C-alpha positions in Angstrom: -17.2 -52.3 -21.8 -13.4 -52.3 -21.5 -11.6 -49.1 -21.0 -10.0 -49.6 -24.6 -13.3 -49.9 -26.1 -14.8 -46.9 -24.3 -11.6 -44.8 -25.6 -12.2 -46.0 -29.1 -16.0 -45.1 -28.8 -15.1 -41.7 -27.3 -12.5 -41.0 -30.0 -15.1 -41.9 -32.7 -17.7 -39.7 -31.2 -15.2 -36.9 -31.1 -14.1 -37.6 -34.7 -17.8 -37.4 -36.0 -18.3 -34.1 -34.2 -15.1 -32.5 -35.6 -16.0 -33.8 -39.1 -19.3 -32.2 -38.9 -18.0 -29.0 -37.8 -15.2 -29.0 -40.4 -17.6 -29.9 -43.4 -19.5 -26.5 -42.6 -16.5 -24.4 -42.9 -16.6 -22.3 -46.3 -13.6 -22.9 -48.5 -12.5 -20.6 -51.2 -13.7 -21.7 -54.8 -12.1 -20.9 -58.1 -14.5 -18.1 -58.5 -13.4 -16.5 -55.3 -9.9 -16.9 -56.2 -10.5 -15.1 -59.4 -11.8 -12.1 -57.6 -8.7 -11.6 -55.7 -6.8 -8.5 -56.4 -4.0 -8.7 -58.8 -0.6 -6.8 -59.0 -2.1 -4.7 -61.9 -5.0 -3.7 -59.7 -2.8 -2.8 -56.8 -0.7 -0.5 -59.0 -3.4 1.2 -60.6 -6.1 1.9 -58.0 -5.5 0.7 -54.5 -3.7 2.9 -51.9 -1.7 1.7 -49.0 -4.7 2.8 -46.8 -7.2 1.0 -49.0 -5.2 -2.3 -48.7 -4.8 -1.9 -45.0 -8.5 -1.5 -44.6 -9.2 -4.4 -46.9 -6.8 -6.5 -44.8 -8.4 -5.5 -41.6 -11.9 -6.4 -42.9 -10.5 -9.8 -44.0 -8.8 -10.2 -40.6 -12.3 -9.5 -38.9 -14.1 -11.9 -41.2 -11.5 -14.7 -40.4 -11.6 -14.0 -36.7 -15.6 -14.4 -37.0 -15.3 -17.6 -38.8 -12.8 -19.0 -36.3 -15.0 -18.0 -33.4 -18.0 -19.5 -35.1 -16.0 -22.7 -35.7 -14.7 -22.8 -32.0 -18.3 -22.2 -30.6 -19.7 -24.8 -32.6 -16.9 -27.3 -31.9 -17.2 -26.8 -28.0 -20.8 -26.8 -28.2 -20.8 -30.3 -29.8 -17.9 -31.6 -27.9 -19.1 -30.4 -24.4 -21.8 -33.1 -24.0 -19.3 -35.9 -25.0 -16.8 -34.8 -22.5 -19.3 -34.6 -19.7 -20.3 -38.2 -20.5 -16.7 -39.4 -20.5 -16.2 -37.5 -17.1 -19.4 -39.2 -15.7 -18.3 -42.7 -17.1 -15.0 -42.2 -15.4 -16.6 -41.4 -12.1 -19.0 -44.2 -12.5 -16.1 -46.6 -13.0 -14.4 -45.4 -9.9 -17.6 -45.8 -7.9 -18.1 -49.5 -9.3 -14.5 -50.4 -8.7 -14.8 -49.3 -4.9 -18.0 -51.1 -4.7 -16.5 -54.3 -6.3 -13.5 -54.2 -3.9 -15.9 -53.9 -0.8 -17.9 -57.0 -2.3 -14.6 -59.0 -2.7 -13.6 -58.3 0.8 -17.1 -59.3 2.1 -17.2 -62.5 0.1 -13.6 -63.4 1.5 -14.8 -62.9 4.9 -17.8 -65.0 4.4 -15.8 -67.7 2.9 -13.4 -67.7 5.8 -16.4 -68.1 8.1 -18.0 -70.8 5.9 -15.2 -72.7 4.5 -16.6 -75.2 1.7 -20.1 -73.6 2.1 -20.5 -75.0 5.6 -20.6 -73.1 8.8 -17.7 -74.0 11.2 -20.1 -74.8 14.0 -21.8 -77.5 11.9 -18.2 -79.2 11.0 
């Protein structure tokens, strides 16, 4: 597998993991938006303290959702990144082995030109 193909494969795996995590995120619906506070509601019944308290609760919910998203994302991406790291290390090891084999073959070819031993020529 070439490096370019491996990078494409890694990108596709990461893309799939992100898509799976993103599809599980709740998105506001029309009904959710209808339940939002209006100006009239604010003027009539909500004090500044109530508004700050509501905003704090929303902020905590948002932080919880983000934390949950990050945890899920890292849980899914961690094995992929470990595999990519292992593949890179394996490639480096294989490349070194290949270099040693090339040197060895070159030495043998020098000793045995045209597949014959020099003593026999």
